[in-house]
N, C-alpha and C positions, 0 to 999 in steps of 0.2 A: 386308669389311664386318663390323664387330663387332655382335653381337646380345646385348641383356641382356633378360631376361624371366623370369617366375616359372616358366615351363615349362623343361624340359631345354634346353640351348642347341643341342644336336644336332637336336632336334625343330623348333625355331623356324627353325634354318638350313635344314633340310629343306623346311619349308613355304615359306620364302621363295624358295628355288630352284625349287620347283614353280610357284609363282605366276608367277615371271619366265619360266619355260619355257613355260607354257601361255598366258600373255598376250603376250609379246614375240615369241616364235618364229614364229607365223603371219604376223605383220605385218612383221617386220624381221630375223628370225634373230638377235636380240639386237644388231644393229647398225642404224644408221639408214641404210637404203637409200633413195636419192631416188625418189620416186614423183610422177608427174604426175597431172593431173586426171583422165585416163581411168583410171588405176590406183586412185585414191582413190574415185572413183564405183563402180567395178566391185567393189571389195573390201569396200565398206561394207554393213552390214546395214541402217543407217538414216543419213539425213542430216537435221539439223534445225537450225533458227536460232531464237535467243531469247536471253533475258537469264539470266544465272547469278544465282540468288536466294540460294543457301546453300552454303557450303563448310565442311565439318567433317572431322575425322578420328577415327580410333579403332582398335581391335584387336578382331577378331571372336572368336567362341567357339572357333575353332580356332587362335587365336594369330596370325591374318593382319593385319598393319598395313595400313590402307586410307585413302584419301580419299574422302568421299562428296560428290557434286555434285548439286545440285538445279537444274533449269532450268525457267523458264516457257517453254513452246514456242510460238513465234509463227508458225512455218512448218515444216511437215514435208514435206520433198521426196521422201524415199524411206523406205520401211519402214512399220511398224505404229504408230509413235508418233503420238499424235493431236495436231493443232494445237489450241491453246487450253487444253491441260492442263499438268500438270508432269511432268517425267521425272527420275528420280533413278538414279544408278549410282554404283559403286564402282570406284575405280582403285587400283592397288597403291601402297602407300607412304604415309607420314605426310606432313602439310604441314611439320612441323618435329619435331626430336627432342623426346621427352617423358620425364618422370620417372615411373616406375611406383610403385605403392603400396609396393613393397618397397624403394624408394629407388634402384633401378637405372635407368639411362638406356636407352631403346629408341631406337635411331638410324636405324631403316629408313625414311628419308625417300624421297619420290618421286624415282626415278632421273632423270638429266637427259635421257634419251631420251623421257620422257613429258611430256605438256603440264602446265602449272600453271594452276590455276583460281582466279578472283578474283571475289567478289561484285559484282554490278552491271554486269559487263562483257557486252557484246553479242556472241555468238559464232555462228558456223556450225560445227557439229561433224559430221564425218564419222565415225560410230561403228562400230567393229568389233564382231562378235557377242561376247557374254560368253564367257569362258572356261568350258568344260565342268566342270571339276573345282572351281574357286573361285568362279565367278560374277563375278569381276572383269572390268571392261570399260574399254576406252580407245578413243581415236581411231585410225582407220585411218592406217597411215604414222607412228604415234605422234605427236610433236609437230607433224608435218607436216599432220595432219588436223584440227587446231583452228585456226579463223580468228577474229580479233578485229577488231571495227569500230571505227575511229577517224576521226572527221571525215568520215563518209559513204564511207570507204574501208576495205578489209578486206585482211588478210594474215595468214599464219601467223608463227611466231616467226623464220623464216628469210627474211622479207621476200618470200615466194612464190618463192624461187629454184627453178628447175626445174619449176614448177607446169605450165607449158605446153610444156615442151621436147619436141620430136618429135611434138606432136599436130597431127593433119590432119583437116580436115572436108570432106566431099564438096561440090563446088561448089553453091551455092544452098541448102545445108542450114541455115545459120545466118543470123541476122540480121546487119545490119552491125555493131551494138554488140557482139553476141556474137563475130563473126568478129574484131573488133579486139582482143578479149582474148587471142586465141591469139598475138598478136605483142607483147603487153604485158610489162613487167617491173616488179616491185615491186607495191605496194598497188594494188588495183583498185576501181572503183565497185561499191558493194554491190548495187544493183539490177541492173547488168549481169551481175555474177557470179551472182545468184540466178536471173535469166532464164535464163542458160546451163545451170545446174544443172536447173531444171525442164524445160526443153526436152529435154535430153539423157535425163533419166529417163522423163518421160512419153512421148515418142516413140521410146524404145528406140534411141537413135542408135548407141550402143556395140554392141548386139546385132545391128543391121541393117548395121553398117559405115559409117553416117554420120559417125561420129567415131571416130578411132583414133589 
C-alpha cells in the first residue's frame, strides 16, 4: 500500500499499521473469519438500527485517514446509544483516494474487509467497541456486521452466508417466526430479525444458554 502525505512516509505507514492492528485484530485477526449471529451479538458493544444521514472522510491531526458515518438511530437494541438521537463514528480509511494540498495522492481507502457506508441507506449495525489508541470503530465481524434493508428484507454484503450456521435454541425459547430464521438462507424479514435481536439481548438468551 503506497502512502503519500506531508508527514514522513514512515510515520504515516506506522500509523496506518497501528490502526489496522487495533481495529481489525480483535474482530478478525486481519482476516474475515465467518461469524454467526451469536458471535455478532456477543462481541458487539452496541447494536443499532437506523438511517445513514452523512458519510464523509478526512485525515485527523495524527495523519490517520478515516471515514466518518452519522446515523439517525431509530432503534437501539444493545449498548448505551440512545434511540431517537444521532450517532457518529469513524472507521479506518478514506472513501476514495484524495489529492493533498502538496499535490501528492493519499491512497489509503477503506480496506475490502470493512463495510462501505452510503447516505440514506437503512442499516442494522453491530458495532465493536472503539479502538483504544485511535478511537476508530467498525462493525463486529467487519463487513459481516453491517446489514442493509432492501424491500423490507435485510442482509449483509455476503447475503447472510453463515449467519445462522450452527445456531441452536432451547425448545420453546423463540417465537415461531424467530425460530424460522435459524433455518433461513439469504435476506430475511426486517421485523423478524429485529424481534430476534431484541429477544436475545433483553432476555440474555446467550448468557443463559437459551441460544447458542
